[in-house]
N, C-alpha and C positions, 0 to 999 in steps of 0.2 A: 876152717871149713868151707865149702864155697857155698854161693850164694846161688837160688834157684837159678838167677838170670846168668850167671856165670856158668851152669850147669848145661842149661838152656840153648845159649849158642854155640857151644861143639857139640851139641846133639844136632840141631837142625842144622847145623854147616856139612854134620857126615850123611846127613840122607838127602839135601838141597845146597850145594856149594854156590850159594850168591855170592857170597864174598870172595870166592876161587873166580869165579865167572867174571866179576867186576875188576879186579885185580889184573884178568888176564884180556878181557876183551875192553876194556875201557883208560882204566888208572896207569899202567904200566903196558900196552899198550904202544908199540913203536911208529910212528908217522912222520913224513919228511913235512920241512918247514915250507911254510908261505902255499899253501892249497889256496885255491881260488874258492870263494865263498859259490858257487855252483857244486862244488863237488858234495853240497848238502843236501842236491834233488832227490835222492832216493831215500833220506830219511822224512826231508818235506812233501814227500809224496806217499810215503806211509804213514805219517800222521794223520796228513787230507783222510785216507783212506779209513782212518780208525774214526775221525770225526764226522764222515759220512755212513757208516756203518751206526751211527749211536742217532743221529738224525735221523736214518732212515729209519729206526727202527720204532722210535718215538712217530715218528707220521704214519708208521704202518697200521698203530694203534685207531686212529680214525680212518684211513684212507679205505674205501670200499672199492672191491677189482670186479667192477661189474660195467656193464659198457652201457656207456648212458650215467649210469651213477660216481663213475670217480671222479668226471671234473666237480661235481658239487660236491661231494667230499673234501677235493681241496679246498672247496670255496669254504666251507665246514671248517676248515682247518684254519686258513686264513683271516675268516670276522668272527669264529664264534669260540674257538679253543683261547685260552689264555697264551698270548705270545704266539699263539702258534703262523703268526703273521713274517715273526722273525725265524722260527722255525724254521718255514718254508724255504725264506729266505737264505738261511744258513744253507741249506740242502743243494740249492740252485747253485748259488754262490761258490759254496766248493767246489760243485762240477766243474764249473768254468776254470776254477784254480788248478786241480788237478789237471784238467786236459791241458793249461797252459804251463805246466812245471813237465808231462813228459813229451809235448813238443819242443820246450827247451831245451830236456837233457836228450832225444833225437836227435837233434841240428848241433849241438853240442860234440858227442860221439861224432857226427860226420863231420864237423869243423876240425876236431883233433885224431880222424884217423881212430882211433880208439880201438875199432874193431880188426884191427891187424893180428896176428900171430896169437897170443895166449889171450887175447880180448874178443873174439870171437864168439865166446859164447854168452859172454855180457852184453853184446852186440843182439845176439838171439835172443833171448830173454827180454832185452826192453822191446823190440818188437813180438814179442808175447804180451807183455804189458800191454802193448798200445791196441794189438788187436782186441785183446778184451777187452779193456776200455772201450775202446770203440763200441765194441755189442753191447757193454753192457749200459754206456751213454747211450744208445740207439735205443732200449729197454725202455729207461724211465724217462726218456724221451717220451715215448710212445704212453707211456701209466698216465701222463697228463691229461689224457684223453680230450686237448682242446680240438680248435678246430682246424689246426694245420697235423698234430701227431693220430687225429681219427684217422685221417683220410693217407696218411701216410701208412699208417698199420692195414690198413683197409686196400690199400695199393701192393703193400708185399705181401697180402693173404692172395692177391689176384695176382702177381706176379708168381705166387709158390704155386697154385693150382695150374698152370701154363706149365710148369715140368714134367715132366714123363720120367716114367721107371723110377730107380730109387730115391732121386732130388725130390720129384714129386709126391713121392708117401712122406718121408721127412718134413717136407714145408708143410703137410698137408695134418701133420702128426704134430707138429709144431703152433700153426693155426687155426686147425681146424674148421679148414674150409675159408670161402672168403667171408661169409658171416658165421661162422662157427661159436656156438655157447662159450664160455668162460675162455676167452680166448687173451682176457687180460690179468684173469689168474694165472694163464701159463707163463705169461712175460712177466709175475711177480715172483714167480717160482724160477724162472732160468733168471730173473736179474740178482738176486740171492746169492745163486750157486756161482754165478760168474762172477762176484762182488768177493764172492770165499776164495776163490784162482787168482784173483786180484792180489790177495794177502799172499796166497804161497807163492806167487809171483816175482812181489815184491821182497820177498826173505830170502827166495835164490837168488836173484840179483845182488841184494847188500851182498851176500856170504858170498856169491862167485867173485864178488868187485874185491873184495878182501884177501882172496887166492891169487888174483892177478895181481896185486899189485908190489911196484919196483921193491925191492930190500932196500932197505935204506943204511946208507954206508957214511953219511956225512951229518955229524949233527943232529941226530932224531930227538924227537919231542915225543912226551905223552900225549894219548887224544885228551887225555882230564887231567890239567884243566886248559889247556893252553885252545883244545877247538871243542870241547864244549861249550866255552863261552864264545866261538865262532858259529857254532850252530841255533845257541842261545838268542845272537843278533839275526842269522837269518830267519828263524822261526819269528822274531818280531818284525821283519820288514814283509814278512811274508803275512802277518796277523793283521797289520796296519793296511795292507793292499788290500786283503780280505775283505774290511771291515767297514773301509772307504766303498766295496761294491756293494756288501751288503746293503748299505743304509742310503748310498746316491744311485748306483744304479743293479738294481740287482736283478733287471732282465738284460744285462748286459747281451749283446748277441743272441738273441731272442726273435722269432718271427711274434711279432705281438700280434698277429693274429690268431696263435695259438690262445692268447689269454682268454677268449671267449668261445662259449661252449659248443659243440662241433653240432651239425644238422646233418642230418643223411642226405635231405636234399641241396644243399648246398655245398657245393666245391670252392673252396678257397682260391684267389686268382694266384696267388704265391705260395707255393708248398713249399718251401724251402725250410730247414732244420734248423739247429741251432749251431753257431759257426765252427763249433769243435769237427760238426760234420759234414760240413760241406766240402774240403777238398776230396773225401770218398765221395760225397753226393755227386760232386760234380766228375768226378772219375768213370761213375758206375753211367752215368748219363751219356758219355760219350759213342757207345759202340750202340746199334740198335738191339729189341729184346731182350728178355729175362736172361735167356744165357749169357748177351754181350754184354750185358751188365757187369756179373759176376766174373766172367773173364777179365775184363779192363779193370774189375776191383783185385782179381788173383794179379793181374802182370802189373800193376800198381804196387802191390806189395812186394811181388816176387824180386822186383829188381832192387828193392831194398836189402831182405834177405842175401842177394847176391853181390851188395854191395864190399865184401873183402876179397870178393875174385875180381872184380870189377876195378877196383883200386891196384896199379900195378906198383905202388912206392914199397918198401921194404919193413917190416915191420923196426917199430922204435925210433925211427924216421921222422925228423918233423915236417909237415906239411908246408908248401911253399905259396906264396902268396899269390899268386893268380889262382890256385885249388883254392883258398879262402875266399877271395875273390866272390868264385863261382858260385862259392858255398853260401856266401852273403845273398846273392843273388836268388840262389834257389829257394831262399827262404822269401826273398819279395814275391816271387814268383808264387809259391802256396798262400801267401797272405792276399795278391793278388786273385789269384782264381776262386780265394773265400768270398771275397769280395764280389767279382763279377756273378760269384754262382747264384751269393744273395740278393741280387739285383732283379729287378721284373725280367721278364723274358723279352729277348728281343732280338735280331740279326744280330747286329753288336757283340753284345752278351755272348751269343754263340760263337759267333767268330774270337772272342777273346778267349773262351774259355778252352776253345780247341786249343788256341796258340800256345795256352800258360800251360795247358797237358803236355801238348806236344815238347815245348820246354821240360817240361818234368823228366820225359825220359831222354829227351837229347841230356841233358845232364848226367843220368846215372851212367845209361848204354854208350857215349860216344864222348860227351867232355870230359867225365873222372879218368879213366884208362887214356887219353890222349893225355893228359895233365899230369896225372901221377907218372907214367910211364918218361914225359919226357923232363918234368921237375926230378927225375930221379938217378937221372944221368950225372 
């Protein structure tokens, strides 16, 4: 007579085929040899999102979404809640690590031209992940209710109030006017909704990457245990960097003026956002007016969406040395743009920001088509 355990496993497997899914997607899933460690980035991003969701859920138990009280509730978490300082550092540092992984994911795709051919949907999903993350990161930034985030939200509400017709109505609905009550409470709702959308997009991205993977024809290996060990090593390195930042640089890339309470009567001298929002913030200020800033940001993202057509190389053809060199220059250009945007306003920094933005558009609109077409011959 079969034991209850022996009867339970077939019953559970017939209704919830976990073992079959493990064999199909992990233990018997065939992969190519010698995949780089950067191939683990989508999984690292998913793991970081889960960690941020858990830490954010705990922080929300003590957070007060009200103008003036939000900052003091965060100080209460840091100073009075058991290990609240550690939990708050976990959340802020996790945001830094998440953005770093997504930026690295985008530059890796650009470097290898993986957006060509069947990889176009993967590229569009990566861009959608990036845009949603920018919005979620900005909302998390303004929820701090510090000296700079308060005025950033105030200026965004004023800019939205200047818009006419349908965009103005949407802005008024989101912000509640320049000084609308309950604005931070609405930001919390949007922050949570966008975070849930991030899980949907990263899940679709992982599925899409598997769907367009090149069939393995020569000496394939199983995902487990060959690559689960590699994933574990990548998570360990990622966690080590995370721990170093938590304990030694929890406010890395953050405007230190935001660590002080906001005052409606005092505008900080420098209103720069965290480092991961600096490139977009700089691009938004290149054209005058609210509408000009929106157009500039849309143009900056549009060239990324148009990259599969701007790149004239054929799908599956490896990129040349000149193209890769220009991508590395682009990475340095974006870093320099962020550093210039974080510096105090001056004539020199204004000129440098314009030059870095001009190179950004020059790279995608001119250098990429010319280089890819030349090296494809």
